[in-house]
BALOBA-1460 file (C-alpha; in Angstrom, 3 decimals):
// residues 333
<rec num="1" residu="x" x="-161.591" y="80.162" z="-37.951"/>
<rec num="2" residu="x" x="-162.038" y="76.392" z="-38.161"/>
<rec num="3" residu="x" x="-161.488" y="74.576" z="-41.500"/>
<rec num="4" residu="x" x="-165.175" y="73.610" z="-41.603"/>
<rec num="5" residu="x" x="-166.365" y="77.221" z="-41.306"/>
<rec num="6" residu="x" x="-163.816" y="78.307" z="-43.916"/>
<rec num="7" residu="x" x="-165.129" y="75.572" z="-46.202"/>
<rec num="8" residu="x" x="-168.686" y="76.880" z="-45.842"/>
<rec num="9" residu="x" x="-167.545" y="80.483" z="-46.470"/>
<rec num="10" residu="x" x="-165.665" y="79.407" z="-49.601"/>
<rec num="11" residu="x" x="-168.685" y="77.569" z="-50.962"/>
<rec num="12" residu="x" x="-170.889" y="80.639" z="-50.417"/>
<rec num="13" residu="x" x="-168.410" y="82.821" z="-52.327"/>
<rec num="14" residu="x" x="-168.334" y="80.247" z="-55.130"/>
<rec num="15" residu="x" x="-172.096" y="80.229" z="-55.560"/>
<rec num="16" residu="x" x="-172.465" y="84.023" z="-55.622"/>
<rec num="17" residu="x" x="-169.379" y="84.440" z="-57.804"/>
<rec num="18" residu="x" x="-170.624" y="81.856" z="-60.287"/>
<rec num="19" residu="x" x="-173.989" y="83.558" z="-60.633"/>
<rec num="20" residu="x" x="-172.385" y="86.970" z="-61.255"/>
<rec num="21" residu="x" x="-169.915" y="85.491" z="-63.733"/>
<rec num="22" residu="x" x="-172.590" y="83.788" z="-65.843"/>
<rec num="23" residu="x" x="-174.718" y="86.953" z="-65.896"/>
<rec num="24" residu="x" x="-171.788" y="89.125" z="-66.928"/>
<rec num="25" residu="x" x="-170.268" y="86.699" z="-69.440"/>
<rec num="26" residu="x" x="-173.540" y="86.017" z="-71.264"/>
<rec num="27" residu="x" x="-174.151" y="89.770" z="-71.430"/>
<rec num="28" residu="x" x="-170.671" y="90.366" z="-72.849"/>
<rec num="29" residu="x" x="-171.246" y="87.696" z="-75.498"/>
<rec num="30" residu="x" x="-174.301" y="89.573" z="-76.754"/>
<rec num="31" residu="x" x="-172.716" y="93.016" z="-76.553"/>
<rec num="32" residu="x" x="-169.529" y="91.890" z="-78.352"/>
<rec num="33" residu="x" x="-171.469" y="90.103" z="-81.071"/>
<rec num="34" residu="x" x="-169.994" y="86.648" z="-80.402"/>
<rec num="35" residu="x" x="-171.589" y="83.426" z="-79.232"/>
<rec num="36" residu="x" x="-171.637" y="82.299" z="-75.622"/>
<rec num="37" residu="x" x="-169.378" y="79.431" z="-76.716"/>
<rec num="38" residu="x" x="-166.362" y="81.632" z="-77.429"/>
<rec num="39" residu="x" x="-166.809" y="83.511" z="-74.138"/>
<rec num="40" residu="x" x="-166.977" y="80.180" z="-72.333"/>
<rec num="41" residu="x" x="-163.862" y="78.934" z="-74.128"/>
<rec num="42" residu="x" x="-161.833" y="82.040" z="-73.282"/>
<rec num="43" residu="x" x="-162.980" y="84.504" z="-70.603"/>
<rec num="44" residu="x" x="-164.900" y="82.052" z="-68.405"/>
<rec num="45" residu="x" x="-162.465" y="79.152" z="-68.942"/>
<rec num="46" residu="x" x="-159.464" y="81.297" z="-68.031"/>
<rec num="47" residu="x" x="-161.189" y="82.719" z="-64.976"/>
<rec num="48" residu="x" x="-162.318" y="79.346" z="-63.649"/>
<rec num="49" residu="x" x="-158.848" y="77.871" z="-64.332"/>
<rec num="50" residu="x" x="-157.153" y="80.593" z="-62.299"/>
<rec num="51" residu="x" x="-157.430" y="78.584" z="-59.029"/>
<rec num="52" residu="x" x="-155.592" y="75.636" z="-60.636"/>
<rec num="53" residu="x" x="-152.840" y="77.973" z="-61.852"/>
<rec num="54" residu="x" x="-152.507" y="79.675" z="-58.453"/>
<rec num="55" residu="x" x="-152.463" y="76.384" z="-56.525"/>
<rec num="56" residu="x" x="-149.944" y="74.780" z="-58.913"/>
<rec num="57" residu="x" x="-147.509" y="77.692" z="-58.853"/>
<rec num="58" residu="x" x="-147.721" y="77.840" z="-55.070"/>
<rec num="59" residu="x" x="-147.150" y="74.076" z="-54.871"/>
<rec num="60" residu="x" x="-144.263" y="74.242" z="-57.379"/>
<rec num="61" residu="x" x="-142.456" y="76.928" z="-55.391"/>
<rec num="62" residu="x" x="-142.978" y="74.860" z="-52.227"/>
<rec num="63" residu="x" x="-141.583" y="71.757" z="-53.934"/>
<rec num="64" residu="x" x="-144.877" y="69.820" z="-53.921"/>
<rec num="65" residu="x" x="-144.866" y="68.801" z="-57.584"/>
<rec num="66" residu="x" x="-146.864" y="65.629" z="-56.883"/>
<rec num="67" residu="x" x="-149.738" y="67.811" z="-55.752"/>
<rec num="68" residu="x" x="-149.333" y="69.925" z="-58.922"/>
<rec num="69" residu="x" x="-149.712" y="66.927" z="-61.230"/>
<rec num="70" residu="x" x="-152.664" y="65.505" z="-59.315"/>
<rec num="71" residu="x" x="-154.372" y="68.899" z="-59.317"/>
<rec num="72" residu="x" x="-154.245" y="69.311" z="-63.125"/>
<rec num="73" residu="x" x="-155.172" y="65.744" z="-64.049"/>
<rec num="74" residu="x" x="-157.734" y="65.456" z="-61.273"/>
<rec num="75" residu="x" x="-159.304" y="68.777" z="-62.299"/>
<rec num="76" residu="x" x="-159.649" y="67.624" z="-65.917"/>
<rec num="77" residu="x" x="-161.269" y="64.376" z="-64.773"/>
<rec num="78" residu="x" x="-163.610" y="66.354" z="-62.515"/>
<rec num="79" residu="x" x="-164.446" y="68.801" z="-65.305"/>
<rec num="80" residu="x" x="-165.725" y="66.054" z="-67.608"/>
<rec num="81" residu="x" x="-167.167" y="63.677" z="-65.020"/>
<rec num="82" residu="x" x="-168.369" y="65.966" z="-62.244"/>
<rec num="83" residu="x" x="-168.996" y="69.303" z="-63.977"/>
<rec num="84" residu="x" x="-170.517" y="68.099" z="-67.264"/>
<rec num="85" residu="x" x="-172.263" y="65.248" z="-65.443"/>
<rec num="86" residu="x" x="-174.073" y="67.532" z="-63.006"/>
<rec num="87" residu="x" x="-174.728" y="70.222" z="-65.641"/>
<rec num="88" residu="x" x="-176.269" y="67.616" z="-67.987"/>
<rec num="89" residu="x" x="-178.540" y="66.428" z="-65.179"/>
<rec num="90" residu="x" x="-179.737" y="70.021" z="-64.776"/>
<rec num="91" residu="x" x="-180.302" y="70.471" z="-68.526"/>
<rec num="92" residu="x" x="-179.166" y="68.402" z="-71.560"/>
<rec num="93" residu="x" x="-176.094" y="70.059" z="-73.114"/>
<rec num="94" residu="x" x="-175.867" y="70.587" z="-76.865"/>
<rec num="95" residu="x" x="-172.471" y="69.957" z="-78.501"/>
<rec num="96" residu="x" x="-172.485" y="71.787" z="-81.779"/>
<rec num="97" residu="x" x="-170.540" y="73.539" z="-84.500"/>
<rec num="98" residu="x" x="-166.923" y="74.534" z="-84.064"/>
<rec num="99" residu="x" x="-166.545" y="72.891" z="-80.675"/>
<rec num="100" residu="x" x="-166.904" y="69.508" z="-82.453"/>
<rec num="101" residu="x" x="-164.671" y="70.384" z="-85.381"/>
<rec num="102" residu="x" x="-161.863" y="72.116" z="-83.498"/>
<rec num="103" residu="x" x="-162.012" y="72.536" z="-79.723"/>
<rec num="104" residu="x" x="-162.894" y="68.964" z="-78.693"/>
<rec num="105" residu="x" x="-160.169" y="67.396" z="-80.896"/>
<rec num="106" residu="x" x="-157.736" y="69.975" z="-79.537"/>
<rec num="107" residu="x" x="-158.632" y="68.971" z="-75.981"/>
<rec num="108" residu="x" x="-157.973" y="65.316" z="-76.864"/>
<rec num="109" residu="x" x="-154.691" y="66.273" z="-78.561"/>
<rec num="110" residu="x" x="-153.481" y="68.111" z="-75.457"/>
<rec num="111" residu="x" x="-154.585" y="65.186" z="-73.265"/>
<rec num="112" residu="x" x="-152.525" y="62.851" z="-75.467"/>
<rec num="113" residu="x" x="-149.572" y="65.250" z="-75.186"/>
<rec num="114" residu="x" x="-149.886" y="65.175" z="-71.387"/>
<rec num="115" residu="x" x="-149.996" y="61.368" z="-71.519"/>
<rec num="116" residu="x" x="-146.894" y="61.281" z="-73.737"/>
<rec num="117" residu="x" x="-144.787" y="63.572" z="-71.542"/>
<rec num="118" residu="x" x="-145.910" y="61.638" z="-68.457"/>
<rec num="119" residu="x" x="-145.147" y="58.203" z="-69.937"/>
<rec num="120" residu="x" x="-141.499" y="58.668" z="-70.899"/>
<rec num="121" residu="x" x="-140.202" y="56.746" z="-67.895"/>
<rec num="122" residu="x" x="-138.739" y="54.212" z="-70.322"/>
<rec num="123" residu="x" x="-136.747" y="56.944" z="-72.088"/>
<rec num="124" residu="x" x="-135.205" y="58.470" z="-68.975"/>
<rec num="125" residu="x" x="-132.106" y="57.258" z="-67.151"/>
<rec num="126" residu="x" x="-132.472" y="55.820" z="-63.662"/>
<rec num="127" residu="x" x="-136.232" y="55.668" z="-64.010"/>
<rec num="128" residu="x" x="-136.822" y="59.365" z="-63.307"/>
<rec num="129" residu="x" x="-140.447" y="60.211" z="-64.078"/>
<rec num="130" residu="x" x="-140.967" y="63.937" z="-64.442"/>
<rec num="131" residu="x" x="-142.309" y="66.504" z="-66.868"/>
<rec num="132" residu="x" x="-139.285" y="68.722" z="-67.463"/>
<rec num="133" residu="x" x="-138.981" y="72.331" z="-68.630"/>
<rec num="134" residu="x" x="-138.633" y="71.511" z="-72.326"/>
<rec num="135" residu="x" x="-141.870" y="69.507" z="-72.180"/>
<rec num="136" residu="x" x="-143.500" y="72.383" z="-70.316"/>
<rec num="137" residu="x" x="-142.524" y="74.700" z="-73.166"/>
<rec num="138" residu="x" x="-144.043" y="72.199" z="-75.621"/>
<rec num="139" residu="x" x="-147.361" y="72.257" z="-73.742"/>
<rec num="140" residu="x" x="-147.303" y="76.071" z="-73.704"/>
<rec num="141" residu="x" x="-146.748" y="76.085" z="-77.474"/>
<rec num="142" residu="x" x="-149.818" y="73.882" z="-77.969"/>
<rec num="143" residu="x" x="-151.766" y="76.287" z="-75.766"/>
<rec num="144" residu="x" x="-150.572" y="79.299" z="-77.797"/>
<rec num="145" residu="x" x="-151.836" y="77.605" z="-80.982"/>
<rec num="146" residu="x" x="-155.247" y="77.111" z="-79.359"/>
<rec num="147" residu="x" x="-155.443" y="80.762" z="-78.278"/>
<rec num="148" residu="x" x="-154.420" y="81.981" z="-81.744"/>
<rec num="149" residu="x" x="-156.951" y="79.699" z="-83.436"/>
<rec num="150" residu="x" x="-159.817" y="80.799" z="-81.186"/>
<rec num="151" residu="x" x="-159.023" y="84.516" z="-81.243"/>
<rec num="152" residu="x" x="-158.415" y="84.593" z="-85.008"/>
<rec num="153" residu="x" x="-161.801" y="82.958" z="-85.540"/>
<rec num="154" residu="x" x="-163.393" y="85.896" z="-83.737"/>
<rec num="155" residu="x" x="-161.203" y="88.709" z="-85.112"/>
<rec num="156" residu="x" x="-161.406" y="87.617" z="-88.730"/>
<rec num="157" residu="x" x="-165.044" y="86.482" z="-88.429"/>
<rec num="158" residu="x" x="-164.885" y="83.201" z="-90.323"/>
<rec num="159" residu="x" x="-168.004" y="82.850" z="-92.400"/>
<rec num="160" residu="x" x="-170.475" y="80.445" z="-90.922"/>
<rec num="161" residu="x" x="-168.504" y="80.033" z="-87.696"/>
<rec num="162" residu="x" x="-170.856" y="79.633" z="-84.749"/>
<rec num="163" residu="x" x="-167.940" y="80.413" z="-82.460"/>
<rec num="164" residu="x" x="-167.113" y="83.683" z="-84.163"/>
<rec num="165" residu="x" x="-170.640" y="84.890" z="-84.764"/>
<rec num="166" residu="x" x="-173.827" y="85.183" z="-82.788"/>
<rec num="167" residu="x" x="-176.346" y="82.744" z="-84.192"/>
<rec num="168" residu="x" x="-179.499" y="83.994" z="-85.787"/>
<rec num="169" residu="x" x="-181.560" y="82.745" z="-82.876"/>
<rec num="170" residu="x" x="-179.617" y="84.859" z="-80.396"/>
<rec num="171" residu="x" x="-180.715" y="88.337" z="-79.405"/>
<rec num="172" residu="x" x="-179.905" y="90.532" z="-82.423"/>
<rec num="173" residu="x" x="-178.299" y="93.564" z="-80.876"/>
<rec num="174" residu="x" x="-177.480" y="92.746" z="-77.266"/>
<rec num="175" residu="x" x="-177.141" y="95.342" z="-74.517"/>
<rec num="176" residu="x" x="-176.548" y="98.977" z="-75.234"/>
<rec num="177" residu="x" x="-172.979" y="100.238" z="-74.858"/>
<rec num="178" residu="x" x="-173.781" y="101.495" z="-71.360"/>
<rec num="179" residu="x" x="-174.523" y="97.905" z="-70.329"/>
<rec num="180" residu="x" x="-171.080" y="96.722" z="-71.414"/>
<rec num="181" residu="x" x="-169.468" y="98.342" z="-68.400"/>
<rec num="182" residu="x" x="-172.003" y="96.681" z="-66.110"/>
<rec num="183" residu="x" x="-171.350" y="93.275" z="-67.694"/>
<rec num="184" residu="x" x="-167.583" y="93.729" z="-67.361"/>
<rec num="185" residu="x" x="-168.033" y="94.631" z="-63.700"/>
<rec num="186" residu="x" x="-170.277" y="91.595" z="-63.123"/>
<rec num="187" residu="x" x="-167.756" y="89.325" z="-64.857"/>
<rec num="188" residu="x" x="-164.817" y="90.664" z="-62.827"/>
<rec num="189" residu="x" x="-166.775" y="90.474" z="-59.565"/>
<rec num="190" residu="x" x="-167.806" y="86.920" z="-60.393"/>
<rec num="191" residu="x" x="-164.229" y="85.882" z="-61.188"/>
<rec num="192" residu="x" x="-162.970" y="87.428" z="-57.949"/>
<rec num="193" residu="x" x="-165.647" y="85.577" z="-55.985"/>
<rec num="194" residu="x" x="-164.805" y="82.293" z="-57.717"/>
<rec num="195" residu="x" x="-161.043" y="82.662" z="-57.279"/>
<rec num="196" residu="x" x="-161.147" y="83.687" z="-53.620"/>
<rec num="197" residu="x" x="-163.916" y="81.230" z="-52.858"/>
<rec num="198" residu="x" x="-161.955" y="78.447" z="-54.530"/>
<rec num="199" residu="x" x="-158.772" y="79.385" z="-52.667"/>
<rec num="200" residu="x" x="-160.504" y="79.406" z="-49.276"/>
<rec num="201" residu="x" x="-162.292" y="76.145" z="-50.062"/>
<rec num="202" residu="x" x="-159.093" y="74.391" z="-51.173"/>
<rec num="203" residu="x" x="-157.113" y="75.500" z="-48.106"/>
<rec num="204" residu="x" x="-159.851" y="74.316" z="-45.769"/>
<rec num="205" residu="x" x="-160.343" y="71.024" z="-47.623"/>
<rec num="206" residu="x" x="-156.589" y="70.281" z="-47.692"/>
<rec num="207" residu="x" x="-156.401" y="70.845" z="-43.947"/>
<rec num="208" residu="x" x="-159.329" y="68.506" z="-43.392"/>
<rec num="209" residu="x" x="-157.682" y="65.928" z="-45.688"/>
<rec num="210" residu="x" x="-154.424" y="66.081" z="-43.770"/>
<rec num="211" residu="x" x="-156.323" y="65.732" z="-40.521"/>
<rec num="212" residu="x" x="-157.654" y="62.340" z="-41.685"/>
<rec num="213" residu="x" x="-154.226" y="61.208" z="-42.939"/>
<rec num="214" residu="x" x="-154.475" y="61.424" z="-46.752"/>
<rec num="215" residu="x" x="-151.206" y="61.596" z="-48.722"/>
<rec num="216" residu="x" x="-150.145" y="64.650" z="-50.754"/>
<rec num="217" residu="x" x="-150.751" y="62.874" z="-54.089"/>
<rec num="218" residu="x" x="-154.256" y="61.787" z="-53.096"/>
<rec num="219" residu="x" x="-155.058" y="65.236" z="-51.686"/>
<rec num="220" residu="x" x="-154.032" y="66.734" z="-55.030"/>
<rec num="221" residu="x" x="-155.964" y="64.150" z="-57.035"/>
<rec num="222" residu="x" x="-159.183" y="64.412" z="-55.043"/>
<rec num="223" residu="x" x="-159.637" y="67.282" z="-52.580"/>
<rec num="224" residu="x" x="-157.552" y="69.945" z="-54.325"/>
<rec num="225" residu="x" x="-158.686" y="68.879" z="-57.807"/>
<rec num="226" residu="x" x="-162.346" y="69.018" z="-56.820"/>
<rec num="227" residu="x" x="-161.817" y="72.234" z="-54.879"/>
<rec num="228" residu="x" x="-160.150" y="74.029" z="-57.774"/>
<rec num="229" residu="x" x="-162.841" y="72.635" z="-60.111"/>
<rec num="230" residu="x" x="-165.639" y="74.115" z="-57.996"/>
<rec num="231" residu="x" x="-165.605" y="77.356" z="-60.031"/>
<rec num="232" residu="x" x="-166.215" y="75.264" z="-63.184"/>
<rec num="233" residu="x" x="-168.932" y="73.293" z="-61.378"/>
<rec num="234" residu="x" x="-170.747" y="76.404" z="-60.188"/>
<rec num="235" residu="x" x="-170.326" y="78.370" z="-63.433"/>
<rec num="236" residu="x" x="-171.409" y="75.474" z="-65.690"/>
<rec num="237" residu="x" x="-174.334" y="74.349" z="-63.526"/>
<rec num="238" residu="x" x="-175.679" y="77.900" z="-63.225"/>
<rec num="239" residu="x" x="-175.165" y="78.400" z="-66.975"/>
<rec num="240" residu="x" x="-177.078" y="75.179" z="-67.712"/>
<rec num="241" residu="x" x="-179.857" y="76.175" z="-65.299"/>
<rec num="242" residu="x" x="-180.168" y="79.537" z="-67.056"/>
<rec num="243" residu="x" x="-180.248" y="77.838" z="-70.473"/>
<rec num="244" residu="x" x="-176.736" y="78.994" z="-71.466"/>
<rec num="245" residu="x" x="-175.634" y="75.463" z="-72.411"/>
<rec num="246" residu="x" x="-172.999" y="76.725" z="-74.884"/>
<rec num="247" residu="x" x="-171.366" y="78.605" z="-72.023"/>
<rec num="248" residu="x" x="-171.419" y="75.482" z="-69.835"/>
<rec num="249" residu="x" x="-169.777" y="73.232" z="-72.457"/>
<rec num="250" residu="x" x="-167.318" y="75.894" z="-73.603"/>
<rec num="251" residu="x" x="-166.254" y="76.483" z="-70.006"/>
<rec num="252" residu="x" x="-165.334" y="72.814" z="-69.466"/>
<rec num="253" residu="x" x="-163.567" y="72.306" z="-72.799"/>
<rec num="254" residu="x" x="-161.670" y="75.584" z="-72.477"/>
<rec num="255" residu="x" x="-160.755" y="74.878" z="-68.845"/>
<rec num="256" residu="x" x="-159.318" y="71.460" z="-69.712"/>
<rec num="257" residu="x" x="-157.214" y="73.016" z="-72.465"/>
<rec num="258" residu="x" x="-156.068" y="75.794" z="-70.116"/>
<rec num="259" residu="x" x="-155.238" y="73.277" z="-67.372"/>
<rec num="260" residu="x" x="-152.919" y="71.147" z="-69.516"/>
<rec num="261" residu="x" x="-151.486" y="73.803" z="-71.805"/>
<rec num="262" residu="x" x="-151.159" y="76.814" z="-69.516"/>
<rec num="263" residu="x" x="-151.257" y="75.471" z="-65.955"/>
<rec num="264" residu="x" x="-149.228" y="72.253" z="-66.343"/>
<rec num="265" residu="x" x="-146.951" y="73.860" z="-68.946"/>
<rec num="266" residu="x" x="-146.193" y="76.882" z="-66.756"/>
<rec num="267" residu="x" x="-145.668" y="74.719" z="-63.674"/>
<rec num="268" residu="x" x="-143.189" y="72.473" z="-65.515"/>
<rec num="269" residu="x" x="-141.260" y="75.532" z="-66.720"/>
<rec num="270" residu="x" x="-140.989" y="76.778" z="-63.120"/>
<rec num="271" residu="x" x="-139.908" y="73.364" z="-61.806"/>
<rec num="272" residu="x" x="-140.006" y="69.791" z="-63.198"/>
<rec num="273" residu="x" x="-143.272" y="68.079" z="-62.251"/>
<rec num="274" residu="x" x="-143.018" y="64.587" z="-60.786"/>
<rec num="275" residu="x" x="-145.534" y="61.999" z="-61.982"/>
<rec num="276" residu="x" x="-146.760" y="60.199" z="-58.847"/>
<rec num="277" residu="x" x="-147.689" y="56.533" z="-58.530"/>
<rec num="278" residu="x" x="-150.816" y="55.918" z="-60.556"/>
<rec num="279" residu="x" x="-150.323" y="59.168" z="-62.457"/>
<rec num="280" residu="x" x="-150.236" y="57.463" z="-65.857"/>
<rec num="281" residu="x" x="-153.529" y="55.759" z="-65.096"/>
<rec num="282" residu="x" x="-155.045" y="59.110" z="-64.071"/>
<rec num="283" residu="x" x="-153.988" y="60.962" z="-67.206"/>
<rec num="284" residu="x" x="-154.944" y="57.955" z="-69.346"/>
<rec num="285" residu="x" x="-158.500" y="58.016" z="-67.990"/>
<rec num="286" residu="x" x="-158.652" y="61.795" z="-68.487"/>
<rec num="287" residu="x" x="-157.705" y="61.238" z="-72.148"/>
<rec num="288" residu="x" x="-160.340" y="58.519" z="-72.587"/>
<rec num="289" residu="x" x="-163.049" y="60.715" z="-71.055"/>
<rec num="290" residu="x" x="-162.067" y="63.597" z="-73.349"/>
<rec num="291" residu="x" x="-162.331" y="61.232" z="-76.339"/>
<rec num="292" residu="x" x="-165.764" y="60.091" z="-75.128"/>
<rec num="293" residu="x" x="-167.077" y="63.629" z="-75.630"/>
<rec num="294" residu="x" x="-166.158" y="63.425" z="-79.321"/>
<rec num="295" residu="x" x="-167.981" y="60.100" z="-79.577"/>
<rec num="296" residu="x" x="-171.085" y="61.624" z="-77.970"/>
<rec num="297" residu="x" x="-170.896" y="64.539" z="-80.417"/>
<rec num="298" residu="x" x="-170.455" y="62.441" z="-83.562"/>
<rec num="299" residu="x" x="-172.938" y="59.634" z="-82.985"/>
<rec num="300" residu="x" x="-176.653" y="60.182" z="-82.541"/>
<rec num="301" residu="x" x="-177.840" y="63.522" z="-81.195"/>
<rec num="302" residu="x" x="-174.830" y="65.826" z="-80.706"/>
<rec num="303" residu="x" x="-175.524" y="66.451" z="-77.049"/>
<rec num="304" residu="x" x="-174.878" y="65.220" z="-73.526"/>
<rec num="305" residu="x" x="-178.252" y="64.092" z="-72.216"/>
<rec num="306" residu="x" x="-179.177" y="63.181" z="-68.660"/>
<rec num="307" residu="x" x="-178.350" y="59.433" z="-69.013"/>
<rec num="308" residu="x" x="-174.925" y="60.326" z="-70.400"/>
<rec num="309" residu="x" x="-174.402" y="62.900" z="-67.670"/>
<rec num="310" residu="x" x="-175.271" y="60.290" z="-65.052"/>
<rec num="311" residu="x" x="-172.789" y="57.864" z="-66.635"/>
<rec num="312" residu="x" x="-169.989" y="60.457" z="-66.628"/>
<rec num="313" residu="x" x="-170.724" y="61.315" z="-63.007"/>
<rec num="314" residu="x" x="-170.731" y="57.629" z="-62.013"/>
<rec num="315" residu="x" x="-167.370" y="57.013" z="-63.713"/>
<rec num="316" residu="x" x="-165.813" y="59.975" z="-61.938"/>
<rec num="317" residu="x" x="-167.282" y="59.109" z="-58.539"/>
<rec num="318" residu="x" x="-166.248" y="55.456" z="-58.801"/>
<rec num="319" residu="x" x="-162.699" y="56.199" z="-59.911"/>
<rec num="320" residu="x" x="-162.172" y="58.980" z="-57.350"/>
<rec num="321" residu="x" x="-163.464" y="56.762" z="-54.540"/>
<rec num="322" residu="x" x="-161.123" y="53.967" z="-55.626"/>
<rec num="323" residu="x" x="-158.108" y="56.313" z="-55.809"/>
<rec num="324" residu="x" x="-158.881" y="57.858" z="-52.434"/>
<rec num="325" residu="x" x="-159.319" y="54.402" z="-50.920"/>
<rec num="326" residu="x" x="-155.976" y="53.361" z="-52.376"/>
<rec num="327" residu="x" x="-154.364" y="55.797" z="-49.940"/>
<rec num="328" residu="x" x="-150.900" y="56.160" z="-51.461"/>
<rec num="329" residu="x" x="-152.070" y="55.377" z="-54.996"/>
<rec num="330" residu="x" x="-151.793" y="52.353" z="-57.264"/>
<rec num="331" residu="x" x="-148.577" y="51.042" z="-58.708"/>
<rec num="332" residu="x" x="-147.638" y="52.859" z="-61.877"/>
<rec num="333" residu="x" x="-148.707" y="51.023" z="-65.022"/>
């Protein structure tokens, strides 16, 4: 089958998988008695980050660590600029409660950690720039703290936590127990559709990119990053369209944390990850865009409106076009 037909097939699987995932995940949130936010931060975020993990491990084993780095950083840039930008254009996204107090700062903290472990060229002999195994373990430790913090908030039911508890405006009881099995099945089917759709889409897009002569680093930064972010795009846009804005925001924030902590950390433990030319600039912009979300949440209305979404999308499109046009990347800062 030609790469173009495979690309179309992958996109179809992504759309259907995203719709099933949002239906199942929102139903699980009600049946478990938690908010859509915590499901977005955990179940949906992990599921939509699975393509990044699969692609990175496959690239690490094959010795393509430049692609691994570009995939993670490019995916985080796409999550904020592309995913939140498009979702906000569909429906303004509220940023509220615990996601402002805990999850957004944690995303910025992990972005700063990624910047720090990528910027130690001056501390290494012979100018070797790589994220080694010890730094991978450090990122995994940060990720473990995030998981413990989120899960403990649900298990111990912190009073007043809008992550741990369903808000008063939500449906009071949720589905009957018999519906839980249906929601689990919908969630699993949606995740399978997203993962396989993302995998098919990435393979086809990479082949098309190689056909036009793009380098491995640029393929990872643009085509693979966007391809592995398509599950986040589809899940968040469908969630926003259905009015599940908490699920849309939680998905992006959780995915960015998963990408740096779990995906990049695990990849570095398997094999040291090289930081390609321009990599510091990429991860620096990803950190700035993560910090912008805190600014949007703290000043004025705590939400991402359509003008803000358009701005995020424009930043991502402009930077991605510039990086792709650079061919082999810019000189490292």
